[in-house]
N, CA, C, O and the ligand as a Tripos MOL2 file, in Angstrom:
@<TRIPOS>MOLECULE
protein
  245   243    62     0     0
PROTEIN
NO_CHARGES

@<TRIPOS>ATOM
      1 N          -8.8930   -6.1570  -18.0240 N.3       1 MET1
      2 CA         -7.9780   -6.4210  -16.9090 C.3       1 MET1
      3 C          -8.3560   -5.5470  -15.7190 C.2       1 MET1
      4 O          -8.6930   -4.3720  -15.8680 O.2       1 MET1
      5 N          -8.2940   -6.1460  -14.5430 N.am      2 ASP2
      6 CA         -8.6120   -5.3980  -13.3380 C.3       2 ASP2
      7 C          -7.3540   -4.6850  -12.8480 C.2       2 ASP2
      8 O          -6.3810   -5.3300  -12.4550 O.2       2 ASP2
      9 N          -7.3770   -3.3710  -12.8720 N.am      3 LEU3
     10 CA         -6.1920   -2.6000  -12.5050 C.3       3 LEU3
     11 C          -6.1610   -2.2520  -11.0270 C.2       3 LEU3
     12 O          -5.1690   -1.7170  -10.5300 O.2       3 LEU3
     13 N          -7.2340   -2.5520  -10.3300 N.am      4 GLU4
     14 CA         -7.2450   -2.3170   -8.8940 C.3       4 GLU4
     15 C          -6.9640   -3.6380   -8.1830 C.2       4 GLU4
     16 O          -7.7590   -4.5750   -8.2450 O.2       4 GLU4
     17 N          -5.8140   -3.6930   -7.5060 N.am      5 VAL5
     18 CA         -5.3490   -4.9290   -6.8960 C.3       5 VAL5
     19 C          -5.2890   -4.7310   -5.3810 C.2       5 VAL5
     20 O          -4.8240   -3.6960   -4.9040 O.2       5 VAL5
     21 N          -5.7570   -5.7180   -4.6350 N.am      6 GLU6
     22 CA         -5.6820   -5.6350   -3.1810 C.3       6 GLU6
     23 C          -4.2720   -5.9580   -2.7030 C.2       6 GLU6
     24 O          -3.6340   -6.8830   -3.2060 O.2       6 GLU6
     25 N          -3.7930   -5.1900   -1.7290 N.am      7 SER7
     26 CA         -2.4770   -5.4350   -1.1680 C.3       7 SER7
     27 C          -2.5580   -5.3850    0.3450 C.2       7 SER7
     28 O          -3.3240   -4.6100    0.9170 O.2       7 SER7
     29 N          -1.7500   -6.2310    0.9900 N.am      8 GLN8
     30 CA         -1.7280   -6.2710    2.4430 C.3       8 GLN8
     31 C          -0.6870   -5.3070    2.9790 C.2       8 GLN8
     32 O           0.4460   -5.2680    2.4990 O.2       8 GLN8
     33 N          -1.0770   -4.5360    3.9710 N.am      9 ILE9
     34 CA         -0.1680   -3.5900    4.6020 C.3       9 ILE9
     35 C          -0.0360   -3.9460    6.0740 C.2       9 ILE9
     36 O          -1.0260   -4.2230    6.7520 O.2       9 ILE9
     37 N           1.2090   -3.9360    6.5610 N.am     10 VAL10
     38 CA          1.4550   -4.1390    7.9890 C.3      10 VAL10
     39 C           1.8960   -2.8010    8.5730 C.2      10 VAL10
     40 O           2.8850   -2.2140    8.1340 O.2      10 VAL10
     41 N           1.1570   -2.3360    9.5590 N.am     11 CYS11
     42 CA          1.4620   -1.0430   10.1530 C.3      11 CYS11
     43 C           2.8310   -1.0920   10.8400 C.2      11 CYS11
     44 O           3.0750   -1.9830   11.6530 O.2      11 CYS11
     45 N           3.7410   -0.1320   10.5200 N.am     12 PRO12
     46 CA          5.0670   -0.1330   11.1480 C.3      12 PRO12
     47 C           5.0500    0.3910   12.5860 C.2      12 PRO12
     48 O           6.0590    0.3280   13.2880 O.2      12 PRO12
     49 N           3.9100    0.9020   13.0120 N.am     13 TYR13
     50 CA          3.8090    1.4300   14.3780 C.3      13 TYR13
     51 C           3.2100    0.3970   15.3270 C.2      13 TYR13
     52 O           3.7910    0.1020   16.3720 O.2      13 TYR13
     53 N           2.0430   -0.1550   14.9660 N.am     14 CYS14
     54 CA          1.3260   -1.0160   15.8990 C.3      14 CYS14
     55 C           1.2430   -2.4650   15.4230 C.2      14 CYS14
     56 O           0.7820   -3.3280   16.1700 O.2      14 CYS14
     57 N           1.6800   -2.7490   14.1960 N.am     15 GLY15
     58 CA          1.6930   -4.1240   13.7110 C.3      15 GLY15
     59 C           0.3700   -4.6170   13.1670 C.2      15 GLY15
     60 O           0.2600   -5.7850   12.7950 O.2      15 GLY15
     61 N          -0.6340   -3.7630   13.1080 N.am     16 ALA16
     62 CA         -1.9270   -4.1560   12.5570 C.3      16 ALA16
     63 C          -1.7880   -4.4910   11.0710 C.2      16 ALA16
     64 O          -1.0320   -3.8490   10.3430 O.2      16 ALA16
     65 N          -2.5230   -5.4960   10.6450 N.am     17 VAL17
     66 CA         -2.5080   -5.8990    9.2490 C.3      17 VAL17
     67 C          -3.8500   -5.5480    8.6430 C.2      17 VAL17
     68 O          -4.8970   -5.9150    9.1770 O.2      17 VAL17
     69 N          -3.8190   -4.8390    7.5320 N.am     18 PHE18
     70 CA         -5.0720   -4.5430    6.8520 C.3      18 PHE18
     71 C          -4.8540   -4.5200    5.3530 C.2      18 PHE18
     72 O          -3.7200   -4.4710    4.8770 O.2      18 PHE18
     73 N          -5.9500   -4.5560    4.6160 N.am     19 MET19
     74 CA         -5.8780   -4.5840    3.1680 C.3      19 MET19
     75 C          -6.1790   -3.2010    2.6050 C.2      19 MET19
     76 O          -6.9990   -2.4570    3.1430 O.2      19 MET19
     77 N          -5.5100   -2.8810    1.5320 N.am     20 THR20
     78 CA         -5.8220   -1.6510    0.8310 C.3      20 THR20
     79 C          -5.9000   -1.9700   -0.6590 C.2      20 THR20
     80 O          -5.3110   -2.9430   -1.1280 O.2      20 THR20
     81 N          -6.6190   -1.1520   -1.3820 N.am     21 VAL21
     82 CA         -6.7450   -1.3650   -2.8210 C.3      21 VAL21
     83 C          -5.7950   -0.4110   -3.5460 C.2      21 VAL21
     84 O          -5.8280    0.8020   -3.3390 O.2      21 VAL21
     85 N          -4.9580   -0.9830   -4.3890 N.am     22 VAL22
     86 CA         -3.9370   -0.2400   -5.1080 C.3      22 VAL22
     87 C          -4.3620   -0.0870   -6.5640 C.2      22 VAL22
     88 O          -4.7520   -1.0490   -7.2250 O.2      22 VAL22
     89 N          -4.2750    1.1480   -7.0400 N.am     23 ASP23
     90 CA         -4.5460    1.4100   -8.4550 C.3      23 ASP23
     91 C          -3.2290    1.2960   -9.2190 C.2      23 ASP23
     92 O          -2.3500    2.1450   -9.0710 O.2      23 ASP23
     93 N          -3.0890    0.2560  -10.0300 N.am     24 THR24
     94 CA         -1.8290   -0.0080  -10.7290 C.3      24 THR24
     95 C          -1.7530    0.6470  -12.1060 C.2      24 THR24
     96 O          -0.7890    0.4300  -12.8400 O.2      24 THR24
     97 N          -2.7450    1.4350  -12.4580 N.am     25 SER25
     98 CA         -2.8220    1.9330  -13.8370 C.3      25 SER25
     99 C          -1.7120    2.9140  -14.1840 C.2      25 SER25
    100 O          -1.3800    3.0820  -15.3570 O.2      25 SER25
    101 N          -1.1260    3.5730  -13.1620 N.am     26 SER26
    102 CA         -0.0880    4.5520  -13.4710 C.3      26 SER26
    103 C           1.2940    4.0960  -13.0280 C.2      26 SER26
    104 O           2.2150    4.9080  -12.9440 O.2      26 SER26
    105 N           1.4500    2.8070  -12.7430 N.am     27 GLY27
    106 CA          2.7660    2.2740  -12.4220 C.3      27 GLY27
    107 C           3.1960    2.5810  -10.9960 C.2      27 GLY27
    108 O           2.3800    2.8970  -10.1300 O.2      27 GLY27
    109 N           4.5020    2.4780  -10.7810 N.am     28 THR28
    110 CA          5.0700    2.6410   -9.4470 C.3      28 THR28
    111 C           4.7450    4.0220   -8.8790 C.2      28 THR28
    112 O           4.8700    5.0380   -9.5630 O.2      28 THR28
    113 N           4.3320    4.0360   -7.6320 N.am     29 PHE29
    114 CA          3.9880    5.3030   -6.9880 C.3      29 PHE29
    115 C           4.1490    5.1970   -5.4800 C.2      29 PHE29
    116 O           4.2890    4.1100   -4.9200 O.2      29 PHE29
    117 N           4.1230    6.3610   -4.8420 N.am     30 SER30
    118 CA          4.1640    6.4330   -3.3820 C.3      30 SER30
    119 C           2.8960    7.0930   -2.8910 C.2      30 SER30
    120 O           2.3480    7.9840   -3.5410 O.2      30 SER30
    121 N           2.4310    6.6400   -1.7240 N.am     31 THR31
    122 CA          1.2450    7.2450   -1.1510 C.3      31 THR31
    123 C           1.3350    7.1810    0.3650 C.2      31 THR31
    124 O           2.1850    6.4820    0.9160 O.2      31 THR31
    125 N           0.4650    7.9040    1.0250 N.am     32 ILE32
    126 CA          0.3760    7.8540    2.4780 C.3      32 ILE32
    127 C          -0.9810    7.2570    2.8380 C.2      32 ILE32
    128 O          -2.0260    7.7460    2.4080 O.2      32 ILE32
    129 N          -0.9420    6.1810    3.6450 N.am     33 GLU33
    130 CA         -2.1780    5.5630    4.1320 C.3      33 GLU33
    131 C          -2.2090    5.7220    5.6530 C.2      33 GLU33
    132 O          -1.1870    5.5470    6.3160 O.2      33 GLU33
    133 N          -3.3550    6.0470    6.1940 N.am     34 ASP34
    134 CA         -3.4830    6.0760    7.6480 C.3      34 ASP34
    135 C          -3.8320    4.6830    8.1450 C.2      34 ASP34
    136 O          -4.7050    4.0190    7.5880 O.2      34 ASP34
    137 N          -3.1450    4.2420    9.1980 N.am     35 CYS35
    138 CA         -3.4370    2.9390    9.7870 C.3      35 CYS35
    139 C          -4.8840    2.9090   10.2670 C.2      35 CYS35
    140 O          -5.3780    3.8640   10.8660 O.2      35 CYS35
    141 N          -5.5490    1.7910    9.9910 N.am     36 GLU36
    142 CA         -6.9570    1.6650   10.3980 C.3      36 GLU36
    143 C          -7.0960    1.5370   11.9140 C.2      36 GLU36
    144 O          -8.1630    1.8090   12.4640 O.2      36 GLU36
    145 N          -6.0270    1.1250   12.5880 N.am     37 VAL37
    146 CA         -6.1000    0.8810   14.0290 C.3      37 VAL37
    147 C          -5.5740    2.0780   14.8250 C.2      37 VAL37
    148 O          -6.2810    2.6140   15.6790 O.2      37 VAL37
    149 N          -4.3230    2.5020   14.5440 N.am     38 CYS38
    150 CA         -3.7230    3.5750   15.3510 C.3      38 CYS38
    151 C          -3.7720    4.9260   14.6430 C.2      38 CYS38
    152 O          -3.4140    5.9430   15.2370 O.2      38 CYS38
    153 N          -4.2130    4.9530   13.3800 N.am     39 CYS39
    154 CA         -4.4420    6.1890   12.6210 C.3      39 CYS39
    155 C          -3.1640    6.9730   12.3240 C.2      39 CYS39
    156 O          -3.2380    8.1340   11.9210 O.2      39 CYS39
    157 N          -2.0050    6.3640   12.5140 N.am     40 ARG40
    158 CA         -0.7730    7.0690   12.1820 C.3      40 ARG40
    159 C          -0.4670    6.9000   10.6910 C.2      40 ARG40
    160 O          -0.8680    5.9120   10.0760 O.2      40 ARG40
    161 N           0.2480    7.8760   10.1170 N.am     41 PRO41
    162 CA          0.4910    7.8320    8.6620 C.3      41 PRO41
    163 C           1.5750    6.8360    8.2780 C.2      41 PRO41
    164 O           2.6430    6.8010    8.8890 O.2      41 PRO41
    165 N           1.2940    6.0350    7.2720 N.am     42 ILE42
    166 CA          2.2160    5.0220    6.7780 C.3      42 ILE42
    167 C           2.6030    5.4080    5.3470 C.2      42 ILE42
    168 O           1.7470    5.6230    4.4900 O.2      42 ILE42
    169 N           3.9240    5.4900    5.1140 N.am     43 ALA43
    170 CA          4.4140    5.7410    3.7610 C.3      43 ALA43
    171 C           4.4380    4.4300    3.0070 C.2      43 ALA43
    172 O           5.1270    3.4940    3.4130 O.2      43 ALA43
    173 N           3.7000    4.3480    1.9190 N.am     44 VAL44
    174 CA          3.6040    3.1170    1.1340 C.3      44 VAL44
    175 C           4.1800    3.3840   -0.2530 C.2      44 VAL44
    176 O           3.6940    4.2430   -0.9880 O.2      44 VAL44
    177 N           5.2260    2.6320   -0.5970 N.am     45 ASN45
    178 CA          5.7990    2.7040   -1.9330 C.3      45 ASN45
    179 C           5.4180    1.4400   -2.6830 C.2      45 ASN45
    180 O           5.8410    0.3390   -2.3280 O.2      45 ASN45
    181 N           4.6160    1.6100   -3.7190 N.am     46 VAL46
    182 CA          4.1100    0.4650   -4.4710 C.3      46 VAL46
    183 C           4.8680    0.3620   -5.7900 C.2      46 VAL46
    184 O           4.8540    1.2840   -6.6050 O.2      46 VAL46
    185 N           5.5230   -0.7640   -5.9800 N.am     47 HIS47
    186 CA          6.1960   -1.0440   -7.2450 C.3      47 HIS47
    187 C           5.2740   -1.9500   -8.0400 C.2      47 HIS47
    188 O           5.0300   -3.0900   -7.6430 O.2      47 HIS47
    189 N           4.7670   -1.4640   -9.1370 N.am     48 CYS48
    190 CA          3.7960   -2.2710   -9.8740 C.3      48 CYS48
    191 C           3.8600   -2.0320  -11.3740 C.2      48 CYS48
    192 O           4.3150   -0.9930  -11.8510 O.2      48 CYS48
    193 N           3.3890   -3.0340  -12.0900 N.am     49 HIS49
    194 CA          3.1160   -2.9270  -13.5100 C.3      49 HIS49
    195 C           1.6150   -2.7660  -13.6580 C.2      49 HIS49
    196 O           0.8730   -2.7380  -12.6750 O.2      49 HIS49
    197 N           1.1890   -2.6630  -14.8880 N.am     50 TYR50
    198 CA         -0.2180   -2.6050  -15.2170 C.3      50 TYR50
    199 C          -0.9360   -3.8530  -14.7070 C.2      50 TYR50
    200 O          -0.7790   -4.9300  -15.2820 O.2      50 TYR50
    201 N          -1.7100   -3.7260  -13.6500 N.am     51 GLY51
    202 CA         -2.5130   -4.8290  -13.1570 C.3      51 GLY51
    203 C          -1.7950   -5.8230  -12.2540 C.2      51 GLY51
    204 O          -2.3840   -6.8280  -11.8560 O.2      51 GLY51
    205 N          -0.5260   -5.5580  -11.9230 N.am     52 GLU52
    206 CA          0.2270   -6.5200  -11.1170 C.3      52 GLU52
    207 C           1.1790   -5.7930  -10.1720 C.2      52 GLU52
    208 O           1.9410   -4.9210  -10.5870 O.2      52 GLU52
    209 N           1.1200   -6.1730   -8.8720 N.am     53 ILE53
    210 CA          2.0210   -5.5740   -7.8850 C.3      53 ILE53
    211 C           3.2930   -6.4050   -7.7990 C.2      53 ILE53
    212 O           3.2380   -7.6240   -7.6390 O.2      53 ILE53
    213 N           4.4450   -5.7340   -7.9050 N.am     54 GLU54
    214 CA          5.7370   -6.4140   -7.7610 C.3      54 GLU54
    215 C           6.1610   -6.4530   -6.3080 C.2      54 GLU54
    216 O           6.5350   -7.5030   -5.7870 O.2      54 GLU54
    217 N           6.1020   -5.2950   -5.6530 N.am     55 ALA55
    218 CA          6.5440   -5.2180   -4.2660 C.3      55 ALA55
    219 C           5.9020   -4.0050   -3.6140 C.2      55 ALA55
    220 O           5.5690   -3.0230   -4.2780 O.2      55 ALA55
    221 N           5.7380   -4.0940   -2.3040 N.am     56 VAL56
    222 CA          5.2060   -2.9640   -1.5430 C.3      56 VAL56
    223 C           6.1770   -2.6820   -0.4000 C.2      56 VAL56
    224 O           6.3900   -3.5330    0.4630 O.2      56 VAL56
    225 N           6.7580   -1.4960   -0.3950 N.am     57 ASP57
    226 CA          7.6380   -1.0780    0.6950 C.3      57 ASP57
    227 C           6.8490   -0.2040    1.6490 C.2      57 ASP57
    228 O           6.1500    0.7200    1.2330 O.2      57 ASP57
    229 N           6.9670   -0.5040    2.9300 N.am     58 ILE58
    230 CA          6.2180    0.2240    3.9420 C.3      58 ILE58
    231 C           7.1930    0.8620    4.9190 C.2      58 ILE58
    232 O           8.1480    0.2220    5.3610 O.2      58 ILE58
    233 N           6.9510    2.1220    5.2540 N.am     59 ASP59
    234 CA          7.8280    2.8280    6.1710 C.3      59 ASP59
    235 C           7.0100    3.8230    6.9830 C.2      59 ASP59
    236 O           5.8550    4.1090    6.6690 O.2      59 ASP59
    237 N           7.6310    4.3380    8.0230 N.am     60 ARG60
    238 CA          6.9710    5.3860    8.8020 C.3      60 ARG60
    239 C           7.0370    6.6860    8.0290 C.2      60 ARG60
    240 O           8.1030    7.0800    7.5550 O.2      60 ARG60
    241 N           5.9190    7.3420    7.9040 N.am     61 ALA61
    242 CA          5.8750    8.5880    7.1310 C.3      61 ALA61
    243 C           6.4540    9.7430    7.9470 C.2      61 ALA61
    244 O           6.5030   10.8750    7.4660 O.2      61 ALA61
    245 ZN         -1.1480    1.1730   13.3570 Zn       62 ZN62
@<TRIPOS>BOND
     1     1     2 1
     2     2     3 1
     3     3     4 2
     4     3     5 am
     5     5     6 1
     6     6     7 1
     7     7     8 2
     8     7     9 am
     9     9    10 1
    10    10    11 1
    11    11    12 2
    12    11    13 am
    13    13    14 1
    14    14    15 1
    15    15    16 2
    16    15    17 am
    17    17    18 1
    18    18    19 1
    19    19    20 2
    20    19    21 am
    21    21    22 1
    22    22    23 1
    23    23    24 2
    24    23    25 am
    25    25    26 1
    26    26    27 1
    27    27    28 2
    28    27    29 am
    29    29    30 1
    30    30    31 1
    31    31    32 2
    32    31    33 am
    33    33    34 1
    34    34    35 1
    35    35    36 2
    36    35    37 am
    37    37    38 1
    38    38    39 1
    39    39    40 2
    40    39    41 am
    41    41    42 1
    42    42    43 1
    43    43    44 2
    44    43    45 am
    45    45    46 1
    46    46    47 1
    47    47    48 2
    48    47    49 am
    49    49    50 1
    50    50    51 1
    51    51    52 2
    52    51    53 am
    53    53    54 1
    54    54    55 1
    55    55    56 2
    56    55    57 am
    57    57    58 1
    58    58    59 1
    59    59    60 2
    60    59    61 am
    61    61    62 1
    62    62    63 1
    63    63    64 2
    64    63    65 am
    65    65    66 1
    66    66    67 1
    67    67    68 2
    68    67    69 am
    69    69    70 1
    70    70    71 1
    71    71    72 2
    72    71    73 am
    73    73    74 1
    74    74    75 1
    75    75    76 2
    76    75    77 am
    77    77    78 1
    78    78    79 1
    79    79    80 2
    80    79    81 am
    81    81    82 1
    82    82    83 1
    83    83    84 2
    84    83    85 am
    85    85    86 1
    86    86    87 1
    87    87    88 2
    88    87    89 am
    89    89    90 1
    90    90    91 1
    91    91    92 2
    92    91    93 am
    93    93    94 1
    94    94    95 1
    95    95    96 2
    96    95    97 am
    97    97    98 1
    98    98    99 1
    99    99   100 2
   100    99   101 am
   101   101   102 1
   102   102   103 1
   103   103   104 2
   104   103   105 am
   105   105   106 1
   106   106   107 1
   107   107   108 2
   108   107   109 am
   109   109   110 1
   110   110   111 1
   111   111   112 2
   112   111   113 am
   113   113   114 1
   114   114   115 1
   115   115   116 2
   116   115   117 am
   117   117   118 1
   118   118   119 1
   119   119   120 2
   120   119   121 am
   121   121   122 1
   122   122   123 1
   123   123   124 2
   124   123   125 am
   125   125   126 1
   126   126   127 1
   127   127   128 2
   128   127   129 am
   129   129   130 1
   130   130   131 1
   131   131   132 2
   132   131   133 am
   133   133   134 1
   134   134   135 1
   135   135   136 2
   136   135   137 am
   137   137   138 1
   138   138   139 1
   139   139   140 2
   140   139   141 am
   141   141   142 1
   142   142   143 1
   143   143   144 2
   144   143   145 am
   145   145   146 1
   146   146   147 1
   147   147   148 2
   148   147   149 am
   149   149   150 1
   150   150   151 1
   151   151   152 2
   152   151   153 am
   153   153   154 1
   154   154   155 1
   155   155   156 2
   156   155   157 am
   157   157   158 1
   158   158   159 1
   159   159   160 2
   160   159   161 am
   161   161   162 1
   162   162   163 1
   163   163   164 2
   164   163   165 am
   165   165   166 1
   166   166   167 1
   167   167   168 2
   168   167   169 am
   169   169   170 1
   170   170   171 1
   171   171   172 2
   172   171   173 am
   173   173   174 1
   174   174   175 1
   175   175   176 2
   176   175   177 am
   177   177   178 1
   178   178   179 1
   179   179   180 2
   180   179   181 am
   181   181   182 1
   182   182   183 1
   183   183   184 2
   184   183   185 am
   185   185   186 1
   186   186   187 1
   187   187   188 2
   188   187   189 am
   189   189   190 1
   190   190   191 1
   191   191   192 2
   192   191   193 am
   193   193   194 1
   194   194   195 1
   195   195   196 2
   196   195   197 am
   197   197   198 1
   198   198   199 1
   199   199   200 2
   200   199   201 am
   201   201   202 1
   202   202   203 1
   203   203   204 2
   204   203   205 am
   205   205   206 1
   206   206   207 1
   207   207   208 2
   208   207   209 am
   209   209   210 1
   210   210   211 1
   211   211   212 2
   212   211   213 am
   213   213   214 1
   214   214   215 1
   215   215   216 2
   216   215   217 am
   217   217   218 1
   218   218   219 1
   219   219   220 2
   220   219   221 am
   221   221   222 1
   222   222   223 1
   223   223   224 2
   224   223   225 am
   225   225   226 1
   226   226   227 1
   227   227   228 2
   228   227   229 am
   229   229   230 1
   230   230   231 1
   231   231   232 2
   232   231   233 am
   233   233   234 1
   234   234   235 1
   235   235   236 2
   236   235   237 am
   237   237   238 1
   238   238   239 1
   239   239   240 2
   240   239   241 am
   241   241   242 1
   242   242   243 1
   243   243   244 2
@<TRIPOS>SUBSTRUCTURE
     1 MET1         2 RESIDUE 1 A MET
     2 ASP2         6 RESIDUE 1 A ASP
     3 LEU3        10 RESIDUE 1 A LEU
     4 GLU4        14 RESIDUE 1 A GLU
     5 VAL5        18 RESIDUE 1 A VAL
     6 GLU6        22 RESIDUE 1 A GLU
     7 SER7        26 RESIDUE 1 A SER
     8 GLN8        30 RESIDUE 1 A GLN
     9 ILE9        34 RESIDUE 1 A ILE
    10 VAL10       38 RESIDUE 1 A VAL
    11 CYS11       42 RESIDUE 1 A CYS
    12 PRO12       46 RESIDUE 1 A PRO
    13 TYR13       50 RESIDUE 1 A TYR
    14 CYS14       54 RESIDUE 1 A CYS
    15 GLY15       58 RESIDUE 1 A GLY
    16 ALA16       62 RESIDUE 1 A ALA
    17 VAL17       66 RESIDUE 1 A VAL
    18 PHE18       70 RESIDUE 1 A PHE
    19 MET19       74 RESIDUE 1 A MET
    20 THR20       78 RESIDUE 1 A THR
    21 VAL21       82 RESIDUE 1 A VAL
    22 VAL22       86 RESIDUE 1 A VAL
    23 ASP23       90 RESIDUE 1 A ASP
    24 THR24       94 RESIDUE 1 A THR
    25 SER25       98 RESIDUE 1 A SER
    26 SER26      102 RESIDUE 1 A SER
    27 GLY27      106 RESIDUE 1 A GLY
    28 THR28      110 RESIDUE 1 A THR
    29 PHE29      114 RESIDUE 1 A PHE
    30 SER30      118 RESIDUE 1 A SER
    31 THR31      122 RESIDUE 1 A THR
    32 ILE32      126 RESIDUE 1 A ILE
    33 GLU33      130 RESIDUE 1 A GLU
    34 ASP34      134 RESIDUE 1 A ASP
    35 CYS35      138 RESIDUE 1 A CYS
    36 GLU36      142 RESIDUE 1 A GLU
    37 VAL37      146 RESIDUE 1 A VAL
    38 CYS38      150 RESIDUE 1 A CYS
    39 CYS39      154 RESIDUE 1 A CYS
    40 ARG40      158 RESIDUE 1 A ARG
    41 PRO41      162 RESIDUE 1 A PRO
    42 ILE42      166 RESIDUE 1 A ILE
    43 ALA43      170 RESIDUE 1 A ALA
    44 VAL44      174 RESIDUE 1 A VAL
    45 ASN45      178 RESIDUE 1 A ASN
    46 VAL46      182 RESIDUE 1 A VAL
    47 HIS47      186 RESIDUE 1 A HIS
    48 CYS48      190 RESIDUE 1 A CYS
    49 HIS49      194 RESIDUE 1 A HIS
    50 TYR50      198 RESIDUE 1 A TYR
    51 GLY51      202 RESIDUE 1 A GLY
    52 GLU52      206 RESIDUE 1 A GLU
    53 ILE53      210 RESIDUE 1 A ILE
    54 GLU54      214 RESIDUE 1 A GLU
    55 ALA55      218 RESIDUE 1 A ALA
    56 VAL56      222 RESIDUE 1 A VAL
    57 ASP57      226 RESIDUE 1 A ASP
    58 ILE58      230 RESIDUE 1 A ILE
    59 ASP59      234 RESIDUE 1 A ASP
    60 ARG60      238 RESIDUE 1 A ARG
    61 ALA61      242 RESIDUE 1 A ALA
    62 ZN62       245 GROUP 0 **** ****
């Protein structure tokens, strides 16, 4: 099973859409991703099972 799943992120600052790869092997987690366009920090909360993303919450970090 492929535990690395691509997820789409929409930047809460500039609205840019980009893809990131999520490691689902350890379940639900939070991380900070820098926007590829405006470089501001995005708080990403990933709700996932082994190999499957349930939901991605995005907020300003
Ligand atoms: Zn941005």
